[in-house]
N, C-alpha and C positions, 0 to 999 in steps of 0.2 A: 663944271662937270665932275662927277665922282666915279670912283671905281667901286664895284660891288662884288662881294663874295656871297654866294647863295648855297646854303645847305638845305636840301629838299628831299622829302619823301612824300608818300601819298597822303599823309596826315597833316603835315605842317612844313613850313619853310621859314628859315631864319635868314634874314638879309643883313649883311654888314656893309654899310655904306661908309667909305673912307673919304672924308672931305676936310681939307685944310689941316691935316695932321690929326684930326679927331676921328672917332668911329661912332657911328649911330647904328644901333641894332634894332631891327623890327621883326616881329613875329607875325606870321600869317597862317591861319588854320584853314584847311581845305573844306571842312564840313562834309566830306565825302563819306558815304556809308562804308563800313568794313565788309569784307567778304564773308564774315561770320554768318552762318545760317543758324537761326534759333532752333533749339531742340524741340521736338514735338511734331516735326513735319510741317507741311504747308497747309494743313487743314482739310486735305482731300480724304474722302472715305476710302477710296480704292488706291492702292499703291501703283496701279497701272494707268491711272488717269493722267492726261497731259496737262492738267491745270498747273502743276508744279513748274513745268518748263516755262509757261507763260509768265508766271510770277518771277522766276529766276531771270528771264530775259528782261522784264520790266525793271527789276532791281539793278541789273548790270547796265542797262541803258541809262538809268537815272544816275548811277555811280559815274559812268563815263561823262555824262553832261556836267556833273558836279566837278570832276577833275578838269574838264576843259575850261570851265568858268574860273577855277582856281589858277590855272596856267595863264589865262587872259589877265587876271588881276596882277599876277607877278610880272608879266610882260609890260604892263603899263608902268609898273614901278621901275623897270629897267630901261625904259626908252631913253632917258637922259644919261645913262651910264657911259663912261669912257671905255671901261673894260669890265668884263663879267667873267667870274670864275664860278663854275657850277660844280658842286660837291654833293654827294649823297650815297646812300647804300644800294639803291635799286634803280629802276628804270625811269623814275620821275624826272631825273635830271636830263635824260635824253628826250623825254616828252616836252619838257620846257624848252630845250634847244630847238626842237622842231617848230614849236609855236614862235620862238624868236626869229626863226628863219623866214617866217611869213611877213615880218616887218622889215621894210627896206632898210638895209644898213646895220641892222641889229646883230645878225649872226656873225658879221665880221668882227664884232667887238668881243666875242667869246674868246678868252685867252686860254681856257682849259676846261675839260670835263673830266673829273676824276672821281673814282670811288672813294668813299669815306664813311666810316662808321659814325656812331653818335659822337657829337662834339659839343663841348661846353661852349658858352658864348665867348669865354676868354680864348679858348683854342681856335675858334672860328675867326676872331679878330686878329689873333697872331698869324693865322694862315693867310688871311687877306693882306696883312701888312707885309708878310714874307713875299707874296706874289706881286704886289703892286708898288711897294716902297723901294727906294734905292737900297742896294745891299749894305751901304755904310751907315744907314739910319740907326741911331742908338736905340730907339724904341724897338725896332725890329730885332736887333741883336739881343736886347734884354728879354724880349718875349721868347726868342728861340732858345736862349739859355734856360729859361724857366721851363719850357716844354721838353727840353732834352734832359731834364733832371738836375739842373744846376742848383736847384733849391734843395730843401731837406726831403729825402725820399725814404729814410728809415733804413737804408742799406749802407753799411760801412765796410770799407776794405780794411783788411788787416795788414799792418806793416810787417814786412819780412825782415 
């Protein structure tokens, strides 16, 4: 069994699966339409016609179905996980947690749901190792030092 960290928003999800000291990164695209409305209106001759509402409702229903399918795909990827950390900037991580709660025993494996901005793959792998690896693991310590600015940052302190 593996531990998995998931960074998710409504467009994509990045899964980091930690297995036997290694990390495997997978990317999943949602395929969901954006909320962007094309300029030029909805093609109705009259601004008071109700046809625009029907079109918006259909688009929103289609988007909701696409996001539900996206969450189902991710839940299938997480079924064998020993522990799951959910990260991301918006509500998608909570929607995924709700879908996970519908699968017996999967919600109990969620170790955290945390807000997070955009993360590089390296940052996500380091965050996963920080959460799931023993604290004295040298790989985790090296990754944490790198994330905290232990490497070259371009900023130098002056000696007094």
